[in-house]
One Martini backbone bead per residue (centre of mass of N, CA, C, O) as a GRO file, in nm:
protein
  126
    1MET     BB    1   6.619  -3.187   2.645
    2ILE     BB    2   6.802  -3.400   2.782
    3ALA     BB    3   6.861  -3.256   3.051
    4PHE     BB    4   6.572  -3.245   3.138
    5ALA     BB    5   6.534  -3.562   3.138
    6ALA     BB    6   6.767  -3.636   3.334
    7GLU     BB    7   6.610  -3.486   3.572
    8PHE     BB    8   6.270  -3.542   3.504
    9ASP     BB    9   6.257  -3.785   3.248
   10LEU     BB   10   6.378  -4.113   3.277
   11GLN     BB   11   6.343  -4.201   2.961
   12PRO     BB   12   6.460  -4.342   2.674
   13MET     BB   13   6.303  -4.143   2.461
   14HIS     BB   14   6.466  -3.881   2.610
   15LEU     BB   15   6.804  -3.988   2.619
   16ASP     BB   16   6.833  -4.219   2.372
   17GLU     BB   17   6.846  -4.305   2.053
   18ALA     BB   18   6.871  -4.610   2.054
   19ALA     BB   19   6.643  -4.661   2.266
   20ALA     BB   20   6.425  -4.496   2.119
   21ARG     BB   21   6.389  -4.683   1.865
   22GLN     BB   22   6.245  -4.917   2.066
   23THR     BB   23   6.001  -4.735   2.075
   24MET     BB   24   5.702  -4.605   1.995
   25LEU     BB   25   5.853  -4.330   1.878
   26GLY     BB   26   6.128  -4.407   1.706
   27GLY     BB   27   6.275  -4.183   1.886
   28LEU     BB   28   6.382  -3.899   1.978
   29SER     BB   29   6.212  -3.718   2.245
   30ALA     BB   30   6.022  -3.510   2.400
   31SER     BB   31   5.900  -3.412   2.682
   32GLY     BB   32   5.606  -3.311   2.778
   33TRP     BB   33   5.708  -3.125   3.009
   34TYR     BB   34   5.892  -2.959   2.830
   35LEU     BB   35   5.675  -2.848   2.652
   36CYS     BB   36   5.531  -2.688   2.869
   37CYS     BB   37   5.767  -2.503   2.917
   38ILE     BB   38   5.779  -2.383   2.637
   39VAL     BB   39   5.490  -2.273   2.633
   40MET     BB   40   5.538  -2.073   2.866
   41ARG     BB   41   5.765  -1.915   2.732
   42MET     BB   42   5.607  -1.820   2.487
   43CYS     BB   43   5.387  -1.671   2.653
   44VAL     BB   44   5.562  -1.471   2.803
   45ASP     BB   45   5.691  -1.345   2.544
   46ALA     BB   46   5.421  -1.263   2.401
   47PHE     BB   47   5.223  -1.162   2.684
   48VAL     BB   48   5.237  -1.218   2.988
   49GLY     BB   49   5.488  -1.033   3.070
   50ARG     BB   50   5.271  -0.771   2.967
   51SER     BB   51   5.069  -0.817   3.186
   52SER     BB   52   4.821  -0.891   3.457
   53SER     BB   53   4.923  -1.146   3.582
   54MET     BB   54   4.786  -1.398   3.839
   55GLY     BB   55   4.795  -1.666   3.699
   56ALA     BB   56   4.672  -2.001   3.776
   57PRO     BB   57   4.450  -2.264   3.864
   58GLY     BB   58   4.517  -2.442   3.617
   59VAL     BB   59   4.483  -2.745   3.423
   60ASP     BB   60   4.255  -2.897   3.207
   61GLU     BB   61   4.455  -2.978   2.943
   62VAL     BB   62   4.680  -3.238   2.818
   63ARG     BB   63   4.835  -3.304   2.489
   64TRP     BB   64   5.036  -3.554   2.329
   65LEU     BB   65   5.038  -3.622   1.979
   66LEU     BB   66   5.350  -3.586   1.891
   67PRO     BB   67   5.650  -3.596   1.835
   68VAL     BB   68   5.955  -3.431   1.941
   69ARG     BB   69   6.241  -3.324   1.800
   70PRO     BB   70   6.544  -3.174   1.854
   71ASP     BB   71   6.505  -2.977   1.565
   72ASP     BB   72   6.244  -2.865   1.608
   73GLU     BB   73   6.010  -2.631   1.500
   74LEU     BB   74   5.808  -2.397   1.691
   75ARG     BB   75   5.439  -2.323   1.726
   76LEU     BB   76   5.205  -2.085   1.860
   77ARG     BB   77   4.854  -2.109   1.942
   78ALA     BB   78   4.615  -1.873   2.058
   79THR     BB   79   4.289  -1.922   2.206
   80VAL     BB   80   4.001  -1.782   2.287
   81LEU     BB   81   3.718  -1.925   2.456
   82ASP     BB   82   3.685  -1.744   2.730
   83THR     BB   83   3.522  -1.511   2.963
   84ARG     BB   84   3.550  -1.387   3.313
   85ILE     BB   85   3.434  -1.265   3.603
   86SER     BB   86   3.511  -1.244   3.917
   87LYS     BB   87   3.302  -1.288   4.195
   88SER     BB   88   3.527  -1.216   4.436
   89ARG     BB   89   3.705  -1.040   4.213
   90PRO     BB   90   3.656  -0.758   4.004
   91ASP     BB   91   3.980  -0.716   3.936
   92MET     BB   92   3.920  -1.001   3.799
   93GLY     BB   93   3.997  -1.244   3.540
   94PHE     BB   94   3.904  -1.499   3.308
   95VAL     BB   95   4.111  -1.678   3.058
   96ARG     BB   96   4.031  -1.907   2.810
   97PHE     BB   97   4.278  -2.136   2.668
   98GLU     BB   98   4.406  -2.253   2.356
   99PHE     BB   99   4.693  -2.439   2.309
  100GLU     BB  100   4.907  -2.482   2.014
  101LEU     BB  101   5.150  -2.701   1.893
  102PHE     BB  102   5.379  -2.672   1.624
  103ASN     BB  103   5.539  -2.781   1.361
  104ALA     BB  104   5.691  -2.709   1.065
  105ALA     BB  105   5.458  -2.909   0.925
  106GLY     BB  106   5.185  -2.819   1.079
  107LYS     BB  107   5.175  -3.019   1.319
  108ARG     BB  108   5.011  -3.116   1.593
  109VAL     BB  109   5.178  -3.186   1.914
  110MET     BB  110   5.001  -2.987   2.118
  111LEU     BB  111   4.762  -2.951   2.397
  112LEU     BB  112   4.640  -2.662   2.589
  113THR     BB  113   4.412  -2.604   2.867
  114THR     BB  114   4.359  -2.277   3.013
  115SER     BB  115   4.344  -2.038   3.288
  116LEU     BB  116   4.375  -1.703   3.327
  117MET     BB  117   4.474  -1.454   3.546
  118LEU     BB  118   4.348  -1.112   3.519
  119GLY     BB  119   4.361  -0.796   3.522
  120ARG     BB  120   4.160  -0.526   3.531
  121ARG     BB  121   4.069  -0.211   3.420
  122GLU     BB  122   3.783  -0.251   3.541
  123LYS     BB  123   3.548  -0.261   3.743
  124ALA     BB  124   3.273  -0.397   3.835
  125ALA     BB  125   2.962  -0.348   3.865
  126SER     BB  126   2.759  -0.392   4.160
   0.00000   0.00000   0.00000
């Protein structure tokens, strides 16, 4: 967590406990971008790595709701919000997800909404 911040997010609340206590987060906390990487890894391990993933067109929303501390255990919940077939590529579909990251106390610490592009089992009828 600190190594990531030292390379990519050089803010005191992510690098140094003493300095972090003086910030609005009140202690050392993970960079939100580090949490995005954690969510991606959890998604790949859980299902994306075994799917027909074709990437994603972008992220609709990311919200960092509560600080994540160095020893926090995290849990991810994925909810499918909607699906649709690509108009230009009937072999591909879009699945819009809401990913919620929770700490061990069950508090939601992050929300990420995005669409994944996935290969379809059958082409849509013309």
